[in-house]
C-alpha positions in Angstrom: 33.6 -147.2 -138.3 29.9 -147.0 -139.3 28.5 -148.0 -142.6 25.5 -146.4 -144.2 24.3 -143.1 -145.5 24.7 -139.6 -144.1 21.6 -137.7 -143.0 21.6 -134.3 -141.2 19.6 -133.9 -138.0 16.5 -131.7 -137.9 16.8 -128.8 -135.5 14.1 -127.4 -133.3 13.9 -123.6 -132.8 15.8 -122.5 -129.7 14.3 -119.8 -127.6 16.7 -118.3 -125.1 20.2 -119.6 -125.4 22.8 -117.2 -124.1 24.1 -114.8 -126.8 27.7 -115.7 -126.1 27.0 -119.5 -126.7 29.3 -120.9 -129.4 27.4 -121.0 -132.7 28.2 -124.6 -133.3 27.1 -125.6 -129.8 23.9 -123.7 -130.3 23.3 -125.7 -133.5 24.2 -129.0 -131.8 21.8 -128.5 -128.9 19.0 -127.5 -131.2 19.6 -130.7 -133.1 19.0 -132.7 -129.9 15.7 -131.0 -129.2 16.9 -128.6 -126.6 14.7 -125.5 -126.8 16.0 -123.3 -124.0 18.9 -122.7 -121.6 16.8 -124.0 -118.7 17.1 -127.5 -120.2 20.9 -127.3 -119.9 21.0 -126.9 -116.1 22.7 -129.9 -114.6 22.6 -129.1 -110.9 21.6 -131.8 -108.4 18.7 -129.5 -107.3 17.1 -130.2 -110.7 17.0 -134.0 -110.3 13.6 -135.6 -110.2 12.6 -135.8 -106.5 13.7 -139.0 -104.8 10.3 -139.5 -103.2 8.6 -139.6 -106.6 10.1 -142.9 -107.7 7.4 -145.5 -107.6 7.7 -148.2 -104.8 10.5 -146.4 -103.0 8.5 -145.8 -99.8 7.7 -149.5 -99.2 11.3 -150.4 -100.1 12.7 -148.0 -97.5 10.2 -149.3 -94.9 11.5 -152.8 -95.7 15.1 -151.7 -95.4 14.4 -149.9 -92.1 12.9 -153.1 -90.6 16.0 -155.1 -91.4 18.2 -152.2 -90.2 16.5 -152.4 -86.8 16.8 -156.2 -86.7 20.5 -156.0 -87.6 19.8 -158.4 -90.4 22.3 -159.9 -92.8 21.6 -158.3 -96.2 22.9 -159.7 -99.5 23.0 -157.7 -102.7 22.7 -159.8 -105.9 23.8 -158.0 -109.0 24.3 -158.5 -112.7 27.5 -159.3 -114.6 27.9 -156.1 -116.5 29.2 -152.6 -115.6 25.7 -151.4 -114.6 25.3 -154.4 -112.3 28.8 -154.0 -110.9 28.4 -150.3 -110.1 24.9 -150.9 -108.7 26.3 -153.6 -106.4 29.2 -151.5 -105.3 27.0 -148.5 -104.6 24.4 -150.4 -102.5 27.0 -152.3 -100.5 29.1 -149.1 -99.9 25.9 -147.2 -98.9 24.6 -149.9 -96.6 27.9 -150.2 -94.8 28.2 -146.4 -94.4 24.7 -146.2 -93.1 25.3 -148.7 -90.3 24.0 -152.0 -91.6 26.0 -154.5 -89.7 26.2 -157.2 -92.3 26.0 -156.2 -96.0 27.6 -158.3 -98.6 27.1 -159.1 -102.3 26.9 -162.0 -104.7 27.3 -161.9 -108.5 26.0 -164.9 -110.4 28.5 -166.6 -112.7 26.8 -166.2 -116.0 28.1 -169.5 -117.3 26.7 -171.5 -114.3 23.6 -169.6 -113.3 22.6 -167.4 -116.2 21.0 -164.0 -115.7 18.9 -162.8 -112.8 17.7 -164.1 -109.5 17.4 -167.8 -110.5 16.4 -170.5 -108.0 20.0 -171.8 -108.3 21.5 -168.5 -107.3 19.1 -168.3 -104.3 20.2 -171.7 -103.2 23.8 -170.5 -103.3 22.9 -167.2 -101.5 21.0 -169.2 -98.8 24.4 -170.7 -97.7 25.2 -167.2 -96.3 21.9 -167.1 -94.4 20.7 -163.6 -95.4 17.4 -162.3 -94.1 17.0 -160.0 -97.1 18.2 -160.2 -100.7 18.4 -156.9 -102.7 18.6 -157.4 -106.4 20.2 -154.6 -108.5 19.9 -154.3 -112.2 17.9 -157.5 -112.3 15.0 -159.4 -110.8 11.9 -158.0 -112.4 11.4 -161.3 -114.3 12.6 -163.6 -111.6 9.4 -165.3 -110.5 11.0 -168.7 -109.6 13.9 -167.2 -107.8 11.7 -165.0 -105.6 9.5 -168.0 -104.9 12.5 -170.0 -103.9 13.7 -167.3 -101.6 10.2 -167.2 -100.0 10.4 -170.9 -99.3 13.6 -170.4 -97.5 12.3 -167.5 -95.4 14.3 -164.8 -97.3 12.6 -161.6 -98.2 13.4 -160.0 -101.6 13.7 -156.4 -102.5 13.8 -156.0 -106.3 15.5 -152.9 -107.8 15.6 -153.0 -111.6 15.1 -150.9 -114.7 14.3 -153.6 -117.3 10.9 -153.9 -118.8 8.6 -156.0 -116.6 6.6 -159.1 -117.7 2.8 -159.2 -117.6 2.9 -160.5 -114.0 5.3 -159.3 -111.4 7.3 -161.5 -109.0 5.9 -161.7 -105.5 8.7 -159.8 -103.8 8.4 -157.9 -100.6 9.0 -154.6 -102.5 9.8 -153.6 -106.1 11.4 -150.4 -107.3 11.4 -150.0 -111.1 10.6 -146.9 -113.1 9.5 -149.0 -116.0 6.5 -150.7 -114.3 3.4 -150.4 -116.4 1.6 -148.0 -114.0 4.8 -146.0 -112.9 4.4 -142.2 -112.6 8.1 -141.3 -112.2 9.2 -138.6 -114.5 11.8 -140.7 -116.4 11.8 -144.2 -117.6 15.5 -144.0 -118.6 17.2 -144.7 -115.3 19.9 -147.3 -115.4 20.1 -150.0 -112.7 22.6 -147.9 -110.9 20.3 -144.9 -111.1 17.5 -146.9 -109.4 20.0 -148.0 -106.8 21.1 -144.4 -106.2 17.6 -143.2 -105.7 16.8 -146.0 -103.2 20.0 -145.4 -101.2 19.3 -141.7 -101.1 15.8 -142.2 -99.8 17.1 -144.7 -97.2 19.9 -142.3 -96.0 17.3 -139.5 -95.6 15.0 -141.8 -93.6 17.8 -143.1 -91.3 19.2 -139.6 -90.7 15.7 -138.3 -89.9 15.6 -140.9 -87.2 19.0 -140.0 -85.9 20.4 -143.4 -87.1 23.0 -144.2 -89.7 26.0 -142.2 -90.7 25.0 -138.6 -90.2 27.8 -137.2 -92.5 27.2 -139.6 -95.4 25.6 -138.5 -98.6 25.0 -141.0 -101.4 26.0 -138.1 -103.8 29.6 -139.1 -102.8 29.1 -142.1 -105.1 27.9 -140.3 -108.2 31.1 -141.4 -109.9 29.7 -144.9 -109.8 26.3 -143.7 -111.1 28.0 -141.9 -114.0 30.0 -145.0 -115.0 27.0 -147.4 -114.8 24.7 -145.0 -116.6 27.1 -144.3 -119.5 28.1 -148.0 -119.8 24.5 -149.3 -120.0 23.8 -146.9 -122.9 20.4 -145.8 -121.5 19.0 -142.6 -123.0 20.6 -139.5 -121.6 17.5 -137.6 -120.8 17.7 -134.5 -118.6 17.6 -136.5 -115.4 20.4 -138.9 -116.5 22.5 -136.1 -117.9 22.4 -134.5 -114.4 23.5 -137.8 -112.8 26.3 -138.3 -115.3 27.5 -134.6 -115.2 27.7 -134.6 -111.4 29.6 -137.9 -111.5 32.0 -136.5 -114.1 32.5 -133.4 -111.9 33.6 -135.6 -109.0 35.8 -137.7 -111.2 37.7 -134.7 -112.6 38.2 -133.4 -109.1 39.7 -136.8 -108.1 36.8 -137.5 -105.6 36.1 -141.0 -106.9 36.5 -144.6 -105.8 40.0 -145.9 -106.1 38.9 -148.6 -108.7 37.8 -146.0 -111.3 41.0 -144.1 -110.8 43.0 -147.3 -111.4 41.0 -148.3 -114.4 41.5 -144.9 -116.0 45.2 -145.2 -115.3 45.2 -148.5 -117.1 43.6 -146.9 -120.1 46.1 -143.9 -120.1 43.2 -141.4 -119.5 43.8 -138.2 -117.6 41.5 -137.9 -114.6 41.2 -134.1 -114.8 40.2 -134.2 -118.4 38.0 -137.4 -118.4 34.8 -137.3 -120.4 31.8 -139.7 -120.6 33.2 -141.4 -123.7 36.3 -142.4 -121.6 34.0 -144.3 -119.3 32.1 -145.9 -122.2 35.1 -147.0 -124.2 38.0 -147.3 -121.8 36.6 -148.2 -118.3 33.4 -150.2 -119.0 35.0 -152.7 -121.4 37.6 -153.6 -118.7 34.9 -154.2 -116.1 32.7 -156.0 -118.6 35.5 -158.4 -119.5 35.4 -159.9 -116.0 31.7 -160.7 -116.4 32.2 -162.0 -120.0 35.2 -164.3 -119.3 35.5 -164.9 -115.6 33.5 -163.6 -112.6 32.3 -160.0 -112.1 33.2 -160.3 -108.4 36.6 -159.1 -109.6 35.1 -156.0 -111.0 32.9 -155.3 -107.9 36.0 -155.8 -105.6 37.8 -153.2 -107.7 35.0 -150.7 -107.1 34.7 -151.5 -103.4 38.3 -151.2 -102.3 39.6 -147.9 -100.9 43.2 -149.1 -101.2 44.7 -147.7 -104.4 47.4 -150.3 -104.5 44.9 -153.1 -104.4 42.7 -151.2 -106.9 45.7 -151.0 -109.3 46.3 -154.7 -109.0 42.7 -155.6 -109.7 42.6 -153.1 -112.6 45.6 -154.7 -114.1 43.9 -158.1 -114.0 40.8 -156.6 -115.6 42.9 -155.1 -118.4 44.5 -158.5 -119.0 41.0 -160.1 -119.3 40.0 -157.3 -121.6 42.9 -158.1 -124.0 41.9 -161.8 -123.9 38.3 -160.7 -124.6 39.4 -158.6 -127.6 41.2 -161.5 -129.2 38.2 -163.8 -128.8 35.9 -161.2 -130.1 37.9 -160.6 -133.3 38.0 -164.3 -134.1 34.2 -164.6 -133.5 33.5 -161.5 -135.4 35.4 -162.7 -138.5 33.5 -166.0 -138.3 30.2 -164.2 -138.0 30.9 -161.9 -141.0 31.9 -164.9 -143.0 28.6 -166.5 -142.2 26.8 -163.3 -143.2 28.8 -163.4 -146.5 27.5 -166.9 -147.2 24.0 -165.7 -146.5 24.5 -162.9 -149.0 25.5 -165.4 -151.6 22.6 -167.8 -150.8 20.1 -165.0 -150.9 21.6 -163.2 -153.9 22.3 -160.1 -151.8 18.9 -159.9 -150.1 19.6 -160.6 -146.4 16.7 -161.7 -144.1 15.2 -158.9 -142.0 16.7 -160.4 -138.9 19.7 -162.6 -138.5 20.3 -165.5 -136.1 24.0 -166.5 -136.0 25.4 -169.6 -134.1 28.7 -171.4 -134.0 29.5 -174.3 -131.7 32.8 -172.8 -130.8 31.6 -169.4 -129.8 32.2 -168.0 -126.3 29.0 -167.3 -124.4 30.3 -164.1 -122.8 31.2 -162.4 -126.1 28.2 -163.0 -128.3 26.6 -159.7 -127.4 29.6 -157.8 -128.8 29.6 -159.9 -132.0 25.9 -159.2 -132.5 26.5 -155.5 -132.1 29.4 -155.5 -134.6 27.4 -157.4 -137.2 24.3 -155.3 -136.7 26.4 -152.2 -137.5 27.4 -153.9 -140.8 24.0 -155.2 -142.0 21.7 -152.5 -140.5 19.2 -155.0 -139.1 18.6 -156.9 -135.8 21.1 -159.6 -135.1 21.1 -162.4 -132.5 24.4 -164.2 -131.8 24.1 -167.5 -129.8 26.5 -169.8 -128.1 26.1 -173.1 -126.2 25.9 -172.9 -122.5 27.2 -175.4 -120.0 23.8 -177.0 -119.6 23.4 -177.6 -123.3 21.0 -174.8 -124.0 21.7 -171.9 -126.4 22.1 -168.5 -124.9 21.9 -165.5 -127.2 22.4 -161.8 -127.1 20.3 -159.6 -129.5 21.2 -156.1 -130.7 18.7 -154.1 -132.6 18.3 -151.0 -134.8 16.1 -147.9 -134.5 12.4 -148.8 -135.0 12.7 -152.4 -133.9 12.0 -152.9 -130.2 13.9 -156.2 -129.7 12.5 -157.1 -126.3 8.9 -156.7 -127.7 9.9 -158.8 -130.7 10.9 -161.6 -128.3 7.8 -161.2 -126.3 5.6 -161.5 -129.4 7.5 -164.7 -130.4 7.0 -166.2 -127.0 3.3 -165.3 -127.1 2.7 -166.7 -130.6 5.0 -169.8 -130.1 4.6 -171.0 -126.5 7.6 -172.9 -125.3 9.9 -171.8 -128.1 11.9 -169.4 -125.9 12.8 -170.6 -122.5 13.4 -167.1 -121.0 14.2 -163.6 -122.2 14.5 -160.0 -121.1 16.0 -156.7 -122.1 15.4 -153.3 -123.6 14.4 -151.8 -126.9 17.9 -152.1 -128.4 19.4 -155.1 -126.6 18.1 -158.3 -125.1 19.1 -161.8 -124.0 17.4 -165.1 -124.4 17.7 -168.8 -123.7 16.3 -171.6 -125.9 16.8 -175.3 -126.4 19.3 -176.2 -129.1 16.9 -178.3 -131.2 14.6 -175.3 -131.5 17.1 -173.0 -133.1 15.8 -173.3 -136.7 12.2 -172.8 -135.6 13.2 -169.8 -133.6 15.2 -168.3 -136.4 12.2 -168.5 -138.7 9.9 -167.0 -136.1 12.4 -164.2 -135.5 12.6 -163.4 -139.2 8.8 -163.3 -139.5 8.4 -161.1 -136.5 11.1 -158.6 -137.4 9.8 -158.2 -141.0 6.7 -156.5 -139.5 8.9 -154.0 -137.7 11.8 -153.2 -140.0 11.8 -150.2 -142.3 14.8 -150.8 -144.6 14.7 -147.2 -145.7 15.4 -146.0 -142.2 18.4 -148.2 -141.6 22.1 -147.4 -141.9 21.6 -143.7 -141.3 24.6 -141.8 -140.0 23.2 -138.6 -138.5 25.3 -135.4 -138.5 24.9 -131.8 -137.4 25.8 -130.6 -140.8 28.9 -129.0 -142.3 31.5 -126.8 -140.5 33.0 -123.7 -142.0 36.8 -123.3 -142.0 36.4 -120.8 -139.1 34.5 -123.4 -137.1 36.8 -126.4 -137.7 39.2 -125.5 -134.9 40.8 -126.8 -131.8 38.8 -124.3 -129.7 35.5 -125.7 -131.2 36.6 -129.2 -130.3 37.3 -128.1 -126.7 33.9 -126.3 -126.4 32.1 -129.5 -127.6 34.2 -131.7 -125.3 33.3 -129.7 -122.2 29.6 -129.3 -123.1 28.4 -132.9 -122.6 27.8 -135.3 -121.3 27.1 -137.0 -124.6 25.7 -140.5 -125.0 22.7 -142.5 -126.0 19.8 -140.3 -127.3 22.0 -137.2 -126.7 24.8 -138.2 -129.2 28.2 -136.6 -129.4 28.3 -134.0 -132.1 29.2 -135.2 -135.6 29.6 -133.3 -138.8 30.0 -134.0 -142.5 31.7 -132.5 -145.5 33.8 -133.0 -148.7 37.5 -133.5 -148.2 40.6 -134.3 -150.2 42.3 -137.5 -149.0 46.0 -136.8 -149.2 47.4 -139.9 -147.6 46.4 -142.9 -145.5 47.8 -146.0 -143.8 46.6 -148.8 -141.6 47.8 -148.5 -138.0 47.3 -150.8 -135.0 46.2 -153.6 -137.3 42.8 -152.2 -138.2 42.6 -148.4 -137.8 42.9 -146.1 -140.8 45.1 -143.1 -140.2 44.7 -140.2 -142.7 45.7 -136.7 -143.7 42.8 -134.8 -145.2 42.1 -131.3 -146.4 38.6 -129.7 -146.6 37.5 -128.9 -150.1 36.7 -125.3 -149.1 40.0 -124.5 -147.3 43.7 -125.2 -147.5 44.4 -126.4 -144.0 45.4 -130.1 -143.5 44.1 -132.2 -140.6 44.9 -135.5 -139.1 42.0 -138.0 -139.2 41.5 -141.5 -138.0 38.8 -144.1 -138.7 38.8 -146.6 -135.8 38.2 -150.3 -136.6 38.1 -149.5 -140.3 39.6 -152.8 -141.3 38.3 -155.1 -138.6 36.5 -158.4 -139.2 36.6 -159.3 -142.9 37.4 -155.8 -144.3 40.6 -155.5 -146.3 43.6 -154.1 -144.5 44.8 -151.6 -147.0 45.2 -147.9 -147.4 43.0 -145.8 -149.7 44.1 -144.0 -152.8 44.3 -140.2 -152.9 41.2 -138.4 -154.0 38.0 -136.8 -152.9 36.0 -138.3 -150.1 32.9 -137.4 -148.1 33.4 -137.8 -144.4 31.1 -137.9 -141.4 33.3 -137.1 -138.4 33.7 -135.9 -134.8 36.1 -133.3 -133.6 38.6 -134.7 -131.2 41.5 -133.3 -129.1 44.6 -135.3 -129.7 47.2 -134.6 -127.0 50.8 -135.7 -127.5 53.9 -134.7 -125.4 51.9 -131.8 -123.9 50.7 -130.4 -127.2 47.0 -130.4 -128.2 46.0 -130.7 -131.8 42.7 -131.0 -133.6 42.0 -134.5 -135.0 39.0 -135.8 -136.9 37.5 -139.1 -135.8 35.9 -140.5 -138.9 32.6 -142.4 -138.5 31.7 -142.8 -142.1 33.7 -142.5 -145.3 32.6 -142.4 -148.9 35.3 -142.3 -151.6 34.6 -141.2 -155.2 
């Protein structure tokens, strides 16, 4: 559950929404900057043209040369859900398009770290590829690209991360975030970039009369939807189209066996699946493989067409996810205890940015811990763990207004040699540094963040205002559920209001189950605040009385009966 203060979104005037549009939905869209009905069209014909993605022509030419040579092609991905879906999409596409030898390799994060490192190139070279395709990584891999060149291996980089000042000398690069890129969106996930490239390749091969004439990369939009939602990239209009079309395939059952099996493991209904199910039920199971073991397990789950094998792999991923949850809860409690000590030492005035480290922490889970602590303290947090080679590897999570990758770049510029390597986005980044430099780095991080952070803008829980008794209904919840996709930069609708808390209890160790009544009506609703008592929060119910809630409308289905439930994101008791 979020901590902070409630603030209502500012709406923009809408011009031509349909008269029959639900009044709440009209307000919600206006609060997300949607001005007209034309912006709500989510057909594939409204996608930004494939040919307009910078670098795609030279990348397709490179792929065509290797198609004609019948080359061995090796896809090298990342160890998160975006990387796994990107790897599966490219391998599936190449095989369907007639590439005679298309395989993949996912770096073990504990041995090789992130990206196309020289070490992973040495491992890849044992398979004798003529071409390496990176997906969701590679834009900062100068040394890895150079190592591939020394071994006579060409490299095609597909990535969406922010580039360094100088690009690697790859044979081709496709990245919508290059400094001089003209593509109409900089929000594509790695799997979105991969989708565009494979669509362009399919078009080129089919124009030549080569490749699988009946194959359309649109068949794999379920993978694109999963990777896009999981990576929390902004859901601009182009990404909403990709996700909406992928969700359409999912609900119709036209998806890869692995996603079906993962949804089954999470007890989600395929015909009623929504983007939030991918974010909170499927992605954590896939990510668990990369965090604790080897993401090859996740990629295999997404590559198999055998539902029995997919279910076996999904069960193993679910087991890993349970193990991950236990490790995360322990680390989170330790991190919050450390924050509590900092509160005491600083007399309640925390530093603008926090660096947290514990010798016992698991390298694959520090990103989750950083995210949880960031939500508590409303400032950027970096959690670090010791890697096998003795270095410290950290994951950073940020808050609005602090571009965390630019913060790290500024530190690297002002303090040469302090950070060994880094990369990432505005809200999340990763880095490596030598353990004896931790104190120096923490000081530099605090100094740099202090120039970015606006304390008054932190801890805001944005809502779409109050609902009237006539609007707080199951039918409203169903309308909102079907009107997504919702996600980053296009958030799921949330509302606020005054309620009477009638009863509450802790369920499932840390969730707060409640019965509440709006102050302006007599109807009583079920409500739940997930993770209310996680970490160091007390595991106790709340007394009866008045409360102000920020909440989402949810559809709770039990034994075939649907009921309205409030999912509480913020709670203030009087």
